[in-house]
C-alpha positions, 0 to 999 in steps of 0.5 A: 109501182113508184107509189109503193117505192115511195112508201117503203123509204118512208116507213124505212126512215120511220123505223130508224128514227124510232130505233134511234130514239130507243137506242138514245134513251137506253131504257129498257121496255117491259112487256106484261109478261116480262113484269110477270116473270120478275114478280115470280123471280121476287116470289122466289126470293122470298120463299128462299128467306122465308123457309130458311127462317122457318126451318133454322130460327122460328123461334126466334125474332130473326135469322142469321143467314150465315150461320143458318140459325137464329138471335133475338133482337126486338123482343124475343116473340117470333118477330119475323114471323109476325112482320112477313104474315101480310107478305104471305098474303100480298103474294097469295100464299093464303094457305100459309097465312092461315097456318101462321095466323092460327098458330099466333092465336093460339101460342102467342102471349105478350104477358112477359117481363121483357123490356121492348122498344116502343117504336119497333114494337108498334110498327112491327108488331101492332102494324103486323097483327092489325094488317094480318086481321084486316086481311083475314077475309080475303085469306079465307079465315074463318071469321067471327061474328062482328068482323072487322070489329072483332076477331083474335088478331085484333085482340092481339093487337089491342093487348100489345098496344095496351102494354105500350100506353104507360109510355104516354104517361109523361109531362108532355104526352110525348112517349118514352122509348122503351117499356116493359110489357108486364110492368110498364116504363121501367124504373130509371128509363131515360126520357130521351127519345128520337123524333120518330119514336114520338110521331110514328103512331097514328096510322096504327093507333088510329086503326086500333081505335077505329076498329075498336071504338076505344078512343084512347090509342088515337088521342095519346098519338094525336097528343104526341104529335101536337106535343112534338109539334110544339116544341119545333124551333123558330124557323119550323125544324125538328131536332133528332132527339128529345126529353119527353118529360121536359120538351128540351131537345138533346140532338139539334141536327135536323133532317129527314133521315134517321131518327126523324123520317117517319114522322113526315111519312105519318103525317101525309099517310094518316091525314088520308087513313083517318080523314085528318086533314089538319095533318096534311096541313102540318106536313106542308108546314113542315115541308116548307122549311125542309126545302128552304134549308135542307134541299140542296140541288135535289139532295137533302142534308142535315142542318142545324135545327135553330139556325139551318146551317148545314151540319152535315152534307150526307145522304142516309139510305133511310132518306130514300122514302122522301121521293114516295111521299111526294109522290102521295101528294101528287108532287112527282117532279121533284120526287123524280129528281131526288130519286134519280140522285139515290139511284145513281148512288145504288148503281155506283155500289149495287146497294145503298151505304147508310151514309153517303158523303155528297161532298166527296162522292163516296160512302162515308167511312164506317158506314158503307153497310147496307142491311137490306133497307127497302126505302128506295124500292118503296119510293120506286113503287109509289113513283111507278104507279104514278108516273108509270116511268118504266126507267123505275122498273129497270131499277127494280130489276136491278136490285133484284139481280144485285140482292140475288148475286151478292147477298143470297146465302144458303138459308136467306139474304144477308145484311152487306157489311161494305157496299164496296167490297160487298162482304156479308154480315151474319144477320137478316133483318125482318123488314127484308121479308115485310118491306124489300120483298113486298115492295119489289113484288108490287112494283112488277105485280100491278094487278095486285088487290093492294092497288085497289084505289077504292072503285070496287070492294064487297058489301059487308052486313052488320048487326046495325048497317051494311059497309064495304071492306076491301075496297082500299085504299091500302095505306102502308105503315112504315113497316109496309103493313097495309091498313084497308082504309074502307074497312075501318070505317065499318066500326068507327061509325057505330062504335064511337060513344058521341057522348064519351067526351061530354060533361053531362052535368052541364046539360042538367036543368039546373046547370041550364038554368044557373048558366042563363041566370048568369048571362041575365046578370051580366047583361044587366050589369052591362046595360046603359041608358041611351040618354047618357052623353058620350063622357061615360068616365065622369058619370062612372068615376069612382072616388080616389081610394085613401091610401094611407088610411087603408094602409092604416087599416091594413096594419091594425088588421096585421097586428090582430091576426095570428099565423100558423103553420098548416099542412095542405094536401093538393090533388089535381083534377085526376085525384093525384097528388099535385103538390110538388107539381104546384111547388115546381110551377111556382118556381118556374114562374119566380125563376122566369120573373127573376130572369126578366127582371135581371134583364131589365135591370141589366146587371151586365150591360147587353153587348151581344158576341158576334163572329167578327169579334171572335175573329178579331180575338183569335187574331191576336198574337204574344208579339202584340203585347209588351208584357204578359200582364198586358195580355192577361188584361186584354183577355179578361178585358174581352171576356167581360165586354161580351154577353150571350143571352139565354137563347144563345146559351142554351142553344149552343149547348155550352153547358157540359151535361156531364156536370149535372150527373155529379152536381145535379140539375140546379147546376145547369138551371143556374148556368142557363138562367140568365144573360151573362158575360163571357167572363161570367160563363168561364167563371162559373164552368171553373167553379163547376170543375173545382167543385167536381174536383173536390167531390171526386177528391174527397171520395163522395161518388163512392159514398156508402151510407152504412159505413160508420167510417164514411159517417165520421169522414163526412163530419170531418169534411163538413168540418174542414168546409165550415173551418174558413167560416169560423175564421172569417172575422180574423182572416177576412183581409188575408190572402191564400198565402197567409191562410194555408199555414194555419190550416196545415197547422190546425190539421196536423193532430188529425192525419185524416183531416189534413188529407181532406184540407190537402184536397181542398187546397188543391182545388182551390189552387186549380180554380185560382189558377184557371182565372189567369189561364188565358189559353183556357179562355181561348179554348173556351171562346174557340168551343162557342166559335165552333158550336155557333158556326159552321167552320172547323179546324180553328187553331189557337196561338197561346198569348201566354206561356205556362210559366208566364201563367204561375206568376205569383203576382197575377194569381189573386187570392181567395178571401173567405167568403169567396172560397165558401162560395166557390165550394157551395155545391160540394158543401151541399152535397156533403150536408145533405149526406150527413144528415142522411147518415145521421138519419140512418144512424138514428134509425138503425137503433129502432130496426130490431125485430121482436120475435114472437113471444117476447117484447121490448119496453121502451120509455116514451114521454116518461110513461112505462108500460107493464111487460105483459100488457105490451106483450098482449097489445103486440100479440093482438096485434100480430093476429089482426095482422095475420088476418089482414094479410090474407085479404091483401097481395102479398106484395103489398107492404104492411103499415103499423102505427104506434099508438101514443099510449103504448111503449112497445114497438111494432114487432110484426114480420113481413114475408120477406123477414124484414121488420116494420122499420127496416122497411121504413128505413128503406122507404127513407132510402129510396126517396132519392129515386124517382117513383113513378106513379101506378099507371091508370089508363082512365087518368091518361085518357082524361089528361089526353083529352084536356091536352087536345082541347086546344088542338079542336079539329079545324074546318079546312076549305076543301081545296086542300084535298081537291088541288090538281093532281095526277088522276093516280093521286086522286084515286089512291089517296083522296077518294074517301074525302073528296069522292065528288072530285072523281 
């Protein structure tokens, strides 16, 4: 009895301790039944939104849940229907999956004249179709012979991907952001795209290449990543937007959120899916720079890509994917610490705002929207699979409750316009059904087939071999479309043509013999008898050349040589015209050489500007100087004393890109061409401003080529700009005041010319005033200060008052040669447009259509042809053209060649009614715009392979994939690459 009394208090104490522990932790306990209940709640949520889309917006891209109708967003191809297809399979709704898949096979046609986002079309359409294709067997669809290497959904995915390929035909291999599904890259399309838009193709394009055996998709995706990697900053960071033609960064903020996020995601996931360990090596290198510059107390902030200084201390909701990526590589501890920060924001508002100000601890103004994004629940799902921490289940339950309470409408779920007030917005993005619902469902459904780690699958017999499908691991793309890692290897082995990339001519008997002969000759030339002494230079010393004799002989040879101009047509290895590229390369080399020579000559003594120099400059006040001249001389001395290197001029983005839209790209090249002093940079900016002011004042921006009045006005403009040059010998020593009366008097007989001279004088006077405007110089220095530091709110104290700035004794008059150099840009534009107008004027006299039955005689080289002969020639030419037209497409422009014997002009009419000469004139006028070469897939493939040669796969040590990681990670991510570790 006493023993029983002793046991009871002990048991009671143990129970109390357990209860106290549970109460202290405040964490819910989730039974399997409870998780299944929550899973079914997610299913009902998905079904409510999906049925609302089918009922109200099935023919549109997305549902508008407040008005219960639809609208097109990304391409007008029923985006939500494709995006949600694999979610149906995930939740076991195979009957609806089969219905939609059959509908897509029969109705979907992507041969449409619409412009679409390359990035969004890839992750949503190509990814969705590939995922649905790989899930077709599990869904019970009747499969084609040869599946998974063949199938209607696979053909649809390849059709879309092939229409995206023209975007990759760039100088760098990085793709454009927009493409027309029928015609390729639109004319005039911007070459600037976001970083994620360059590096988010490996999963979809890699899977497509492995299934179809066509390597071009994986290769262009790899080349895009390698090209982007080559343009990283010296400290290893990526910017936000880049010019895919030049490789120049246009947005220098670096982070892991919007515009960059999926680049890092795909480096990890594609390394696993495609067995490319070099991609994981790139991720580890990129992560080292991220942790060094962006990680602040388990938050990740935005920094400058060149210096690593903090530029934007905010958390973006898109960054919530990062803990999930860390869990995939097995680094769960920092992932849990970071996701706990994000969960705190969610619990504060019930949702994640797009921007959360970390320093202020609140949502950023005008960035309080939550468009039902999935990134936080995605990371929770990955981390729960890795750690089994039920705190993440609690997060999932809380997210489900807030979505039901605040986002649900009568026909769907609405975007939250403001996370503070929970006000709704009339939009439901397709990723709510593709990602958010799917990740929530997988969080609570621990036995779902998508969690298969490769430990079991189904044998599939093919014509050549037996392979395993439905084994996993399943790798999700950034739109949560799962790719069956086991299935893609059923096709790659027997579809890959190992001879496709080989130069078979190198293995011909003759080629092998020639290489063998070359090696023998080389060995003979390098052979040396062993009896030679060590000082071989003595025996092999060549006689000194007779420089004087050689010079004389060269002079005689040059005197006997005649030169002539020759037109040479140059082609590259892909049989594409390469003349312009060759010239541009020569120009680039010449510019770099001139830059190096200018730096060596040190025309401007190097005295690099520092922040402390600017602080001292800003500390000056007017009372520190006795006179206004002293203040001006101090500012001029400061501006002329300090210099900036080319790297700083470019890195700080001092050049205003709007200038190029008026003066052309040559202005930026000149501005960033070499090291300059602050004064030289300021002076060049004022020169740009004077030219723009003159161009706008003269109305050159509204130039009309077919206006007779404008042609005469261009002649007057050119005459006015050239007039100082005619007077240079007489006026070289005279100043600005002496020049103005002569100009006005010379223009008194022509009011039009007087207006032009007035605009020129105003631009010149503004420039002269800017040369003594100390306030403008101070503002220029502040712009440099703010661009190079994280400081804000710097105020200037003007050293001179406006009245002191315009004193005549300090305004240096411009000499005539200086004025001509000042307006060189404007004069170049006027001269070009005048020559263009004259050319058009001359061609207009020849633009006459000759109707059938008539002819027009012309006098060419004093030879006159009989009218009947000319008519007969014209009639025969027309008949030949009609026969030729039947063989050619109607859109092809016919060309005629005027023979030297005939004096009649070509008169053939095309289908549009325009003459040959009118077509020729239009062709001349179109030379001012960029004409893209017709896309050739074979040329792109050869160019991509040539670029990838320098990135040949390296044999990396196995420990990169066999490091000690949690058991889940090894089973999920590394089984295929390193199976013996398990």
